C-alpha positions in Angstrom: 0.0 0.0 0.0 2.8 2.4 0.8 4.4 1.8 -2.6 1.2 2.6 -4.3 0.6 5.7 -2.2 4.1 7.0 -3.0 3.6 6.4 -6.7 0.3 8.4 -6.7 1.9 11.1 -4.6 4.8 11.5 -7.0 2.5 11.7 -10.0 0.1 14.2 -8.3 3.1 16.3 -7.1 4.2 16.6 -10.7 0.8 17.7 -11.8 0.7 20.4 -9.0 4.2 21.6 -9.8 2.7 23.4 -12.9 1.0 25.8 -10.4 4.0 26.2 -8.1 1.9 24.5 -5.4 3.5 22.0 -3.1 1.4 18.9 -2.5 1.1 19.7 1.2 -0.1 23.2 0.2 -2.8 21.6 -1.9 -4.1 19.6 1.1 -4.0 22.7 3.2 -6.0 24.7 0.7 -8.5 21.8 0.5 -9.1 21.9 4.3 -9.3 25.7 4.3 -11.7 25.7 1.5 -14.0 23.6 3.6 -13.5 25.6 6.8 -11.8 28.9 7.0 -10.4 30.4 9.1 -8.7 27.6 11.0 -6.0 27.6 13.6 -2.6 26.8 12.3 -2.1 24.1 15.0 -5.4 22.4 14.0 -4.4 22.5 10.4 -1.0 20.8 11.2 -2.9 18.1 13.1 -5.3 17.5 10.2 -2.6 17.2 7.6 -0.5 15.2 10.0 2.7 17.3 10.1 4.7 19.1 12.7 3.9 22.8 13.3 7.3 23.8 11.9 6.6 22.0 8.6 3.2 23.6 8.2 4.7 27.0 9.0 7.2 26.7 6.2 4.5 25.7 3.7 2.1 28.4 4.9 4.9 31.0 4.3 5.0 29.9 0.7 1.2 30.0 0.4 1.1 33.4 2.0 3.8 34.9 -0.3 1.7 33.8 -3.3 -1.4 35.4 -1.7 -3.2 32.0 -1.5 -3.7 32.3 2.3 -3.6 34.9 4.9 -2.5 34.5 8.6 -3.8 36.4 11.5 -1.3 36.5 14.3 -1.6 37.7 17.8 -4.4 35.6 19.0 -4.4 34.3 22.5 -1.7 31.8 23.5 0.3 32.7 20.3 -2.3 31.1 18.1 -2.4 31.9 14.4 -5.6 31.8 12.3 -5.2 30.8 8.7 -7.7 31.7 5.9 -7.9 30.9 2.2 -8.1 33.9 -0.1 -10.0 34.3 -3.3 -6.8 33.6 -5.3 -6.3 30.5 -3.2 -9.8 29.2 -4.0 -9.2 29.9 -7.7 -5.9 28.0 -7.6 -7.4 25.1 -5.7 -10.2 24.8 -8.3 -7.7 24.8 -11.1 -5.4 22.3 -9.3 -8.4 20.0 -8.6 -9.4 20.1 -12.2 -5.9 19.3 -13.4 -5.6 16.4 -10.9 -8.8 14.9 -12.3 -6.9 14.2 -15.5 -4.6 11.8 -13.7 -5.0 8.4 -15.2 -5.9 6.4 -12.1 -7.8 3.1 -12.3 -11.6 3.5 -11.8 -11.5 1.1 -8.8 -9.2 3.4 -6.9 -12.3 5.1 -5.6 -13.1 2.0 -3.6 -10.0 2.7 -1.5 -10.9 6.3 -0.7 -12.9 5.4 2.5 -10.1 3.2 3.7 -7.5 5.9 3.2 -9.8 8.5 4.8 -10.0 6.3 7.9 -6.3 5.8 8.1 -5.7 9.5 7.8 -8.3 10.4 10.3 -6.8 8.0 12.9 -3.3 9.4 12.3 -4.6 12.9 12.8 -6.1 12.0 16.2 -2.8 10.6 17.5 -0.6 13.0 19.5 2.5 14.4 17.9 5.6 12.5 19.0 
C-alpha cells in the first residue's frame, strides 16, 4: 500500500508543480476551502505534520497570496484563511488532478485511506 501511495503522490506532485503548489499546500487549501479560518495548529494536526513544517508551507502559500494568517491571537495562536486567489488556484489544481489516469476502482480505496488519515490525525505528535 505504501508503494502505491508513493507512486500516486509522485504523480500528483508533478501535476501540481505546474502551479508552483507543493502537495502539502494543496491539502492545506482543501481543508481551508471547507472551513476557513482555521487555527494553524489544528491545520497541522489535520494534515499530520509538525507545526514547523506547516509554518514553512504556509509562508510559501502566504507569499503567493493564496492564504492569509492572522497573528496575535491568545496563546500565540495563528488563524489561517484561504483567499479568493487560493480558491481559484485550488479549483484549477483539482481540475488538473482529475486528469490523472488512475484506475476506476481506486475510488473503492478512498474510505479506507480516509479512515487511516483520520486515525493518524487523532494521535498526539511524538
